[in-house]
Each structure stands twice: as structure tokens, then as C-alpha cells.
C-alpha positions as CSV (number, residue, x, y, z in Angstrom):
1,M,102.3,103.5,105.7
2,I,103.0,100.9,103.0
3,D,106.1,100.2,101.0
4,A,105.3,101.1,97.4
5,C,108.2,98.9,96.3
6,D,107.2,95.7,98.0
7,K,104.7,94.3,95.5
8,E,104.8,90.8,97.2
9,K,103.3,92.1,100.4
10,I,100.3,93.9,98.8
11,P,97.9,90.9,99.6
12,I,99.0,91.1,103.3
13,V,98.3,94.9,103.2
14,V,94.9,94.3,101.8
15,Q,94.1,91.7,104.4
16,E,95.3,94.0,107.3
17,L,93.5,97.0,105.9
18,T,90.2,95.1,105.5
19,S,90.6,93.9,109.1
20,L,91.2,97.5,110.3
21,L,88.2,98.9,108.4
22,E,85.9,96.3,110.0
23,E,86.8,97.6,113.5
24,G,83.8,99.3,115.1
25,E,85.9,101.8,116.9
26,L,87.4,103.0,113.6
27,K,84.1,103.1,111.8
28,S,84.0,106.8,110.9
29,I,87.7,107.7,111.0
30,P,89.2,109.0,107.7
31,L,91.8,106.7,106.2
32,L,95.2,108.1,105.1
33,V,97.4,105.6,103.3
34,L,101.0,106.8,103.0
35,A,102.8,105.0,100.1
36,N,106.4,105.3,101.0
37,K,109.5,104.9,98.7
38,R,108.0,106.8,95.8
39,E,111.5,107.9,94.8
40,F,112.6,104.4,93.8
41,E,112.3,103.1,90.3
42,G,109.8,100.3,90.1
43,S,107.7,101.6,93.0
44,L,104.0,101.2,92.4
45,D,102.3,104.5,91.4
46,P,99.4,105.9,93.4
47,A,96.7,104.9,90.9
48,T,97.9,101.3,90.8
49,L,98.0,101.1,94.6
50,V,94.5,102.5,94.9
51,D,93.3,99.7,92.5
52,L,95.3,97.0,94.2
53,L,94.1,98.0,97.7
54,D,90.5,98.3,96.5
55,L,90.3,101.8,98.0
56,T,87.6,102.9,95.6
57,K,85.2,100.3,97.2
58,I,85.4,102.2,100.5
59,M,82.2,104.2,100.7
60,T,81.8,104.6,104.4
61,R,84.6,107.0,105.1
62,H,86.8,109.6,103.5
63,W,90.1,108.2,102.3
64,T,93.2,109.2,100.3
65,L,96.5,107.7,99.3
66,Q,99.5,110.0,99.4
67,A,102.8,109.0,97.8
68,T,105.7,109.8,100.1
69,C,109.4,109.7,100.6
70,A,110.3,109.2,104.3
71,I,113.9,110.2,103.7
72,D,113.2,113.8,102.7
73,M,109.6,113.8,104.0
74,K,108.1,114.6,100.6
75,G,104.4,114.0,100.6
76,V,104.2,113.5,104.4
77,D,103.1,117.0,105.2
78,E,100.5,116.9,102.5
79,G,99.1,113.6,103.8
80,L,98.9,114.9,107.4
81,Q,97.3,118.1,106.2
82,W,94.6,116.1,104.4
83,L,94.0,114.0,107.5
84,T,93.7,117.1,109.8
85,E,91.1,118.6,107.4
86,A,89.3,115.3,107.1
87,M,89.1,114.9,110.9
88,E,87.7,118.5,111.2
89,R,85.0,117.7,108.6
90,K,84.1,114.4,110.4
């Protein structure tokens, strides 16, 4: 889960994500990125986050980015449903 409002931490997120994706044990695991705080003005939209996180360069696994609001859980169920289906296809 990332904070879609915290633009300053995106480089750290990219670094951590890159490190995780290089882990051998996680090689074929689908990637679900939950972009929290979508309800706040100024939050980064999903398309921008996909670009900033270089998700389109991930070719070795299925991935998705789901905008969420942890307060009312909007988007969380959809993200987890996608992950469940992606794991079943794996």
C-alpha cells in the first residue's frame, strides 16, 4: 500500500518495489499495489502512479494498481478480488 498523497516518497517506493521484485522467492507472485487516500484532493491518480512506479516495465508477472480509501474501504475489495483471481491463474 502506498500513500497517493505523498509525492515526496515516490522515489523510496520505487526503490523498495524494485528490491522486492528482485527477490527470488517472489518471482512469480502477482503484484497488487494499493494506492491509498484517493479521496483527497491532490492525490496522484492511478495512471500517474503507474508511470511514476514504472509498472508498465514489469513483464515477468501480472500486476495491477488499485486506488483505495482505507477509511471506507473503497477499492480494497476490488484489489483483493483481483489478487485472488491472479493467484488462481498463477
